[in-house]
N, C-alpha and C positions, 0 to 999 in steps of 0.2 A: 773093688780091690781098696784093701784097707791099710792103712798106715801105723804105725807105731808111734809112740809119743817121743820117740828120740828120733827118728823121721823128719816128724812133725818141727820139732824145734830145729834142728839142721836145715829145712827148708826155709823158715822162717827166719832163721840168721843171714843163709845166702841171701834171702830175698830185700831183708835192713840191707845186708852190705852192699848193696845193689842201689837200692834205693840211695845210700849217702852217697858212693861213686860217684853217679848222677846228677845231685843235685837238689833232689825234688823232695828229700826230706826237709828241709830246711823249711819250707813252704810252711810243709803241718805243723812244724815244732814251734813256731815264732809265736811267742807270746803277744797274745791278742792285744794287752795294754802296751805294747812296743807297737802291734800294729795300727793303735789307732793315736799313737805320738807322729807316728811317719805322715798319718795322714793330715792329721793337724796341721802340720809343719807344714806338707806340701800347699795346703789351704790357704795356709797367710802369708806364705811367700806368692802363691799368684793373686791376691786378692792385693795385695801389697805393692805385688809387680804391675800391677794391670792398673791402681789407682793411687801411684806416690802423694801422698803427701794429703790426701783427703783420711785417710783412717788413722784414727790412737786409739791404744790399743785398749782402752773402757768401748770405743763403737765397735772396733775388730771381733774384741769379745759378747760382743751382744750378739751381732748379726751371724758369728760362727754357734752361736748359741741356737739360735733361730732353727739354724739348718741341721741342730742335735748335737753339737760339741758341747761337753760339759764347761762351764768357765775356767773355772780349776785350769784344765787339759790345755786351754787354749793359752792363759798365763803363763804356766812352766813352760809351754813351747815357744810363745812369744818372747821371753826372758832371754831360752837358751840361744836362739836364732840372733838377736841382739849382742849375746855374749863374743857367739863366733863371726862378726860382720855380715851374717845373711841379709839382717833388717836393722833399719838403721832407725835412731827416735832423733829428731830436730827439738830445738830446745822450747817448742811451742806444742811438743807432746805427738804429733804425727809422726808417721810410721811410711817408709819408703825402701825399696830394696836397698843393697848394701852400695851397691856402685852408683846410682840411682840418686841419690842423696849428697855422696860426693863429686859428682859431676852438677847439680844444682849448686852447690856449695862454692864451688871453683868456681862458674859464670857467673857466681852473683859478687865473687871477690876480683873478678876479673873487669 
């Protein structure tokens, strides 16, 4: 069975609309850099949450570089997380998840 160009365009348009409605298109159209940023943020949060007060920004960037993350991307994502309050940096430079540092400071002040 042969189809015309017009029919093919209509079929593609319908299938694309179907994918957009179902939300599958977003997975394919996401920028790879955005995906890498999200992955780096997830790793940072996991590492800092598991070991609060152990990592500094430099040691974290080094550890993640060993796992294949570019140092600049790690530093950028870490800055974003600190600004948003998801990660806190103590005066000695160590990192903690936002809530863990607040808990530690409140227990020290008591």
